[in-house]
C-alpha positions in Angstrom: -4.4 12.9 12.1 -4.7 13.6 8.4 -7.9 11.6 8.1 -9.4 13.4 11.1 -8.5 16.8 9.7 -10.1 15.8 6.3 -13.3 14.5 7.9 -13.6 17.5 10.2 -13.1 20.0 7.4 -15.5 18.2 5.1 -18.2 19.2 7.6 -16.8 22.6 8.6 -14.2 23.9 6.0 -13.0 26.7 8.3 -12.4 24.4 11.3 -9.2 25.6 13.1 -7.1 22.7 14.2 -4.0 23.0 16.4 -1.4 21.1 18.3 -0.1 22.1 21.7 2.7 20.8 23.9 6.3 20.2 23.4 5.8 18.4 20.1 4.3 21.7 18.8 7.7 23.3 19.0 9.7 20.6 17.3 10.9 21.8 13.8 10.4 18.3 12.3 6.9 18.1 13.7 6.0 21.6 12.5 6.9 20.6 8.9 4.7 17.6 9.2 1.8 19.5 10.7 2.1 22.1 7.9 1.8 19.4 5.2 -1.4 17.9 6.8 -3.1 21.2 7.3 -2.8 22.0 11.0 -3.8 25.6 11.5 -1.5 26.5 14.5 0.9 25.0 16.9 1.5 26.0 20.5 4.6 25.3 22.6 6.5 26.4 25.7 8.2 29.8 25.6 11.7 28.4 25.3 10.8 26.6 22.1 9.2 29.6 20.4 12.3 30.9 18.6 13.0 27.5 17.0 9.3 27.0 16.2 9.1 30.4 14.5 12.1 29.6 12.3 10.5 26.4 11.3 
């Protein structure tokens, strides 16, 4: 994922990249996504409170 983000943004620096699904609401995943430069995450409504805290 990190390589894909780097290559995509080398062509288009403002490229928004996101993750959706249940993994998008997992606090450990959110931390990882933040370190590799994911722009946003999306998850089911019941995971939103935990995702917002992360």
